[in-house]
C-alpha atoms as one frame of an Amber mdcrd trajectory, in Angstrom:
protein
  31.492 -29.215  11.909  28.963 -28.526  14.669  26.267 -28.062  12.036  27.178
 -31.425  10.508  26.892 -33.237  13.817  23.547 -31.572  14.558  22.198 -32.765
  11.209  23.578 -36.251  11.816  22.007 -36.496  15.270  18.690 -35.185  13.954
  18.777 -37.758  11.170  19.506 -40.557  13.630  16.654 -39.443  15.896  14.252
 -39.321  12.932  15.322 -42.804  11.844  14.737 -44.142  15.350  11.219 -42.653
  15.387  10.321 -43.992  11.946  11.748 -47.442  12.727   9.458 -47.998  15.711
   6.182 -48.371  13.723   8.044 -50.717  11.383   9.187 -52.769  14.373   5.603
 -53.097  15.633   4.319 -53.919  12.127   6.901 -56.707  11.838   6.010 -58.007
  15.309   2.305 -58.065  14.424   2.994 -59.876  11.158   5.036 -62.555  12.923
   2.428 -62.891  15.670  -0.352 -63.411  13.118   1.700 -65.917  11.113   2.202
 -68.061  14.236  -1.492 -67.834  15.082  -2.517 -68.963  11.590   0.123 -71.686
  11.277  -0.951 -75.301  10.816  -0.249 -76.040  14.479  -1.110 -72.580  15.818
  -3.813 -71.694  18.311  -6.449 -71.426  15.577  -6.036 -75.159  14.969  -7.049
 -76.094  18.535 -10.419 -77.883  18.315 -10.721 -80.067  21.392  -9.758 -80.613
  25.021 -10.584 -83.825  26.887  -9.763 -84.363  30.558  -8.496 -87.832  31.414
  -9.685 -89.982  34.284  -7.509 -92.562  36.010  -7.237 -95.734  33.969  -8.080
 -96.276  30.311  -9.501 -93.500  28.097 -10.382 -94.773  24.619 -10.115 -92.453
  21.609 -11.200 -92.581  17.986 -13.940 -91.529  15.585 -16.618 -93.912  16.867
 -19.200 -92.408  19.238 -18.547 -95.210  21.734 -15.102 -93.793  22.538 -14.599
 -91.621  25.598 -12.603 -89.196  23.438 -14.539 -88.796  20.183 -12.458 -87.412
  17.310 -13.436 -85.934  13.946 -10.959 -87.905  11.844  -8.964 -91.135  11.819
  -9.845 -94.692  12.779 -13.074 -95.634  14.478 -11.065 -97.029  17.412  -7.620
 -95.456  17.311  -6.253 -96.408  20.722  -6.283 -95.753  24.443  -4.698 -93.159
  26.703  -3.895 -94.560  30.133  -3.401 -92.395  33.205  -1.757 -94.024  36.222
   0.070 -92.374  39.124   0.417 -89.042  37.325   1.853 -90.579  34.144   0.201
 -90.846  30.727   0.858 -93.547  28.146  -0.767 -94.184  24.789  -1.567 -97.670
  23.494  -2.054 -98.098  19.750  -2.143-101.463  17.995  -0.927-103.246  21.095
   2.122-100.990  21.454   2.362 -98.633  24.459   4.629 -95.603  24.842   4.896
 -92.883  27.513   3.915 -89.286  26.726   5.387 -86.222  28.423   2.852 -83.528
  29.257   3.180 -80.027  27.768   5.847 -81.199  25.366   6.265 -81.907  21.657
   5.169 -85.537  22.171   2.337 -86.041  19.690  -0.122 -88.784  18.789  -1.256
 -88.568  15.167  -4.761 -89.755  14.280  -5.718 -89.041  10.693  -5.092 -85.339
  10.121  -5.311 -84.644  13.879  -2.475 -84.071  16.353  -3.060 -84.970  20.007
  -0.948 -83.698  22.925  -0.996 -84.229  26.689  -1.341 -81.197  28.962  -1.294
 -80.895  32.751  -3.131 -78.167  34.651  -2.905 -78.381  38.413  -3.386 -82.069
  39.134  -5.489 -82.649  35.996  -4.260 -84.249  32.786  -5.938 -83.651  29.451
  -5.663 -84.327  25.740  -5.436 -81.292  23.481  -6.547 -81.813  19.851  -5.225
 -79.742  16.951  -6.775 -79.916  13.494  -5.206 -78.110  10.506  -8.740 -77.959
   9.029 -10.129 -76.230  12.125 -13.119 -73.938  11.513 -11.353 -71.288  13.622
  -8.440 -71.398  11.194 -10.628 -71.475   8.080 -12.768 -68.556   9.248 -10.008
 -66.372  10.681 -10.508 -62.775   9.570  -7.677 -60.797  11.131  -6.984 -58.876
  14.328  -7.828 -55.218  14.918  -5.303 -53.209  16.934  -4.961 -49.691  18.268
  -2.728 -47.365  16.227   0.923 -47.600  17.243   1.623 -45.029  19.962   5.126
 -44.760  21.380   3.875 -43.256  24.640   2.797 -46.801  25.533   6.376 -48.005
  25.337   7.595 -47.061  28.798  10.793 -47.553  30.733   9.846 -48.713  34.219
  11.782 -48.911  37.446  12.364 -52.522  38.432  11.984 -53.597  42.059  13.320
 -57.076  42.808  11.013 -58.817  45.292  10.883 -62.560  44.535   7.820 -64.456
  45.705   5.075 -66.671  44.361   1.684 -65.351  43.364  -1.481 -67.393  42.695
  -2.614 -67.338  39.059  -6.182 -68.448  38.357  -7.020 -69.811  34.900 -10.328
 -69.893  33.032 -11.065 -73.502  34.004 -11.012 -72.541  37.689  -7.607 -73.921
  38.676  -5.106 -71.828  40.610  -1.365 -72.405  40.382   1.456 -70.649  42.205
   3.795 -68.889  39.777   7.245 -67.415  40.330   7.124 -63.615  40.442  10.614
 -62.059  40.565   9.494 -58.522  41.416   7.492 -55.646  39.951   7.751 -52.770
  37.481   6.862 -49.206  38.554   5.874 -46.743  35.826   3.569 -43.846  34.975
   0.776 -43.625  32.402  -1.982 -41.029  32.312  -0.497 -39.211  35.288  -0.801
 -42.273  37.530   1.910 -44.347  39.118   1.243 -47.989  38.307   2.756 -51.387
  39.018   2.832 -54.650  37.117   3.881 -58.015  38.516   5.218 -60.400  35.847
   5.835 -64.118  36.212   8.273 -66.642  34.805   6.395 -69.055  32.555   8.909
 -71.783  33.297  12.099 -72.243  35.362  15.049 -70.504  33.752  12.875 -68.326
  31.489  14.799 -65.562  29.708  11.914 -63.099  29.579   9.117 -61.825  31.790
   5.447 -62.615  31.141   2.725 -60.080  32.032  -0.990 -60.855  32.386  -3.001
 -57.667  32.874  -6.316 -55.910  32.519  -7.092 -52.193  32.279 -10.090 -49.894
  31.784 -10.499 -50.983  28.141 -10.909 -54.634  29.229 -14.367 -55.958  28.419
 -15.058 -52.891  26.271 -12.633 -52.523  23.361 -10.279 -55.286  24.499 -10.703
 -58.942  25.409 -12.790 -59.460  28.592 -10.304 -61.852  30.220  -7.337 -59.482
  29.858  -4.262 -59.418  27.652  -0.632 -60.611  27.648   2.780 -59.273  26.718
   6.450 -60.038  27.357   9.505 -57.963  28.208  13.213 -58.590  28.362  14.680
 -59.256  31.786  15.485 -56.147  33.864  18.780 -54.391  33.218  20.404 -51.775
  35.451  17.277 -51.533  37.592  14.954 -50.876  34.640  12.619 -52.834  32.379
  10.976 -51.732  29.123   7.220 -52.353  28.898   5.764 -52.172  25.387   1.973
 -52.188  25.464   1.884 -51.874  21.670   2.779 -55.585  21.817  -0.110 -56.443
  24.161  -2.003 -59.330  22.596  -5.127 -61.426  23.029  -4.761 -64.732  24.877
  -5.434 -67.961  22.961  -8.884 -68.135  24.562  -9.933 -65.233  22.332  -9.584
 -67.542  19.315 -10.631 -70.995  20.564 -12.788 -72.224  23.466 -10.345 -75.081
  24.148  -7.407 -73.119  25.595  -6.738 -72.857  29.358  -5.621 -69.244  29.666
  -4.367 -67.662  32.889  -6.251 -64.646  34.225  -4.702 -61.406  35.504  -3.876
 -61.468  39.218  -5.479 -58.691  41.245  -2.132 -56.890  41.397  -2.272 -56.401
  37.623  -5.651 -54.658  37.384  -4.630 -51.253  36.053  -6.867 -48.238  36.758
  -6.106 -46.535  33.436  -6.996 -47.088  29.786  -4.211 -48.777  27.834  -5.160
 -47.811  24.277  -2.438 -49.910  22.692  -2.066 -53.419  21.357  -4.760 -55.803
  20.186  -8.490 -55.221  20.480 -11.148 -57.906  21.007 -11.317 -60.555  18.290
 -14.884 -61.178  17.168 -15.966 -64.520  15.702 -18.050 -64.211  12.548
């Protein structure tokens, strides 16, 4: 009987080990599918900041927002008192920023975003050259040593997060994770992307940053802490949208998340061809 249970436990342990690369392979496949989707980050082809008042848009060069498809004069975005409306064919409707509200012009999809006190129009094109010319992501080999269980220290505060367009916004940081890699004790400070978020968002850089990995740092998520611990999986570290399009507004790692070790896991730099 003891021999049976030993064999069973060994089999279960082997299955757990072999399942982990499959888990990462499935995660990478899903990640790439979202990136390549018709409305994914590879379709982002434009970003136009609005000024107060009327902002005309359409294909004609005389427009303030010049598009690559649709009518010559498609309509007007109006920004007043921190609210954006769109007027098309004499009909006006409000648009919520950073939402699913969309304005369709030809094959293009236009959305309102807000960064700091600035409002902009984000343009997505299913025929984007970034989407057409996408050639895949290179990643480090899966290594389970980069899936670490960290001690969680609850210490709620706000930390300033700078983005690539030079704006800084205060973000809710619920605490920090303490862990060891390469013989060093390290800390990472995640943020909540939005109120009530059910996962933690990490923006970090390490000693591979700017060499093998993207110069502006990388991202990953974890589940919320449980029983004073949080699992950090660097095999799921991925390039920010800015690695694939110049029209994203990616956050940069706060100084607290500059790690003094090499994290040889997750995605490497994406190179345009």
